[in-house]
N, C-alpha and C positions, 0 to 999 in steps of 0.2 A: 504494500500500500504506500501511496505517496503521502507526503507530509500533509498536504491539503486535505486528503481524504480522512486521515487519522484525526485531524482537528474537527471535521464535520461529525464523525462518529462520536468522538468524545463529547462534543457539545450536545448532541442528540441524547446520549445517555445521561448527561448531567441534568438536562431539562426534565426528562422522565423521572429521574431519581428525586429531584426537588419537588415535583408535583405530587408524587406518591407519598413522600414522607413529610410533607409540609402540614403543620397544624393550623396554619392561617387561611387555608383555602376553604371556602364555604360556598355551597350551592344555593343557599337561601339567605334572605335578609331577615334578621331577627327584629321584632317589634316589641318594645316594652310599653305596657299600658300603665300609666301613672294616674291614679284617680285623685290625687291630692290637688287642691285648688291653689294655684300659684298666683292668681289674680290679686288676692288680698295681701300677699307678701310684697307686692309692688306698689301698694297704695299708701300714701302719706296724707295726714290731716294737719291742718294749720289754720292760719288766718290772722286777723287783726282785731284789735279792740282799741277804740279811741274814746277818751274822755277829756273834755275841756270845759272848765268853769271859770267864769270871771264876773265882774260887776255887771249884772244884768244879762249875762251871756251863758248859754249852755250848748254843748256839742257832744252828742253821744253817738258812737258808731260801733257796730258789730259786723264783722266781715269773715264768716267761716269759709273755708275752702278745702278742697281735696285734689291731689294730683296722682296720676298713674305714671310710674317710671317705665317708659317703653323699653329703655336700655340705660346704660350708664351715662349716656350723653343727653338724651331727650326725655322730657316729661310733659304730659298734657293734663289739664285739669279744668275744674269748674269752681265757681265761687258765688256766694250770695252776699248782698250788702243791704244793711238796714241802718238808717241814720235819722237822728232828730236834732234839729238846730233851732235855737230860740234866741232872739235878741229882743229883750224887753222893750216894749213900746215901738217896735219896728217891724219884726216879722217872726213867723213860726213856720218851719219847713220840715217835711217828712220826705225821706229818700229811701227807695227800695228798688232792688233789681238784681242783676246777676252778671257774671262774666265768664269768659273762657280764656284760658292761659296756656301758652306754650313756653317751656323753659329749655334752654340749650346750654350745656356745660362743655364747651370745647376742650377745656382742661378743668380739673376738679376745683380750682380756686376761682374761676371766672364763670359767671352765670349771665346769659343773655335772655331777655324775655320779650314776649309780645302778648299783650292782653287786650281783648276787646270787651268793653264794659258797656252795658245798656242799663240805665237806671231811670226810674220815674221820679220826677221832682214835683212835689205838691207844696206850694208856698202860699201862705196867707199874710198879706201885708196889713198892718194896722193903720188906722187913719192918723193923720197929723195935720198941722196947719196948712200945708201946701197941697195935700191930696186926700181923697176919700179912701177908705179901706177897699182892697181888692184882692183877688186870688189869681194865681198863675200856676198852671199845671202843664208839664211838657216832659217828653222823653229826651234824655241826654245820652249821646253816644260818644264814647272816647276810645281811642286806639293808642295804647301806651307801648312805647318801645323803650326798653331799659337795659341796664347793665349793672352788675354788682360784683362785689368780692364775697366769695362763699367760703365758710369754714364750718364743717360739720353740717348741722341742720339749719344754720343761720346764714342769711345773705343780706348784706348792707349795700345799698346802691342808690341809683336815681333812675327815674323814668320820665319820659316826655310824651304828652298827648299830642300826636301829630294832627288831630282833628280839632285842636283847641280853638274855641271861638270866645273871645272875651265878653261878648254880649249874652251868650247862652250857656257857656260851660259852667259846671257845678263848682269848680274851684277858681280861685283868683289868679292862678298861673298854670300854664301848661307843663311846667317843670315841677317835679315832686320827688323828694327823697323818700326812701322806703327801708323798712326792716322786714324781711320775709322769714318766717320760721315754719318748718314742717317737721312733724314727728313721725 
């Protein structure tokens, strides 16, 4: 036999031997059925609470929320918002609504966010010397884009309402600092 033929025979027997004695060759795919619910393992709850009191002024806000961690980088969630504002002899306002949020952590310490908020604002203005009492009710839509520093479950940062309208927006400025906590 020539050298080339010996090499072909040797390779042929080596392949046959490897297939026959290999423990990693499998003719079927194995499926593992896991009945445990991993959905709730990826859910975190949090939100905000705001209290402000002053001379003739009251501001109370409750904002619960929940997020679902799609993976280590992306989370999506929903939130509710309830608020009461009162400025004695000027106005009384009730705010309620909800939001959807997306959080992106390109690295563990940085969190980017986009939050679409839709709230109902019902305000009753008291009468004064210059005008009679009246009411105003409207829907306010805000789209906040933000960034923050994240450590553990806490993120500190700022966000900006890209739909901010100084005549109709709920807040006095489109720019807003935040502290976000999820457990």
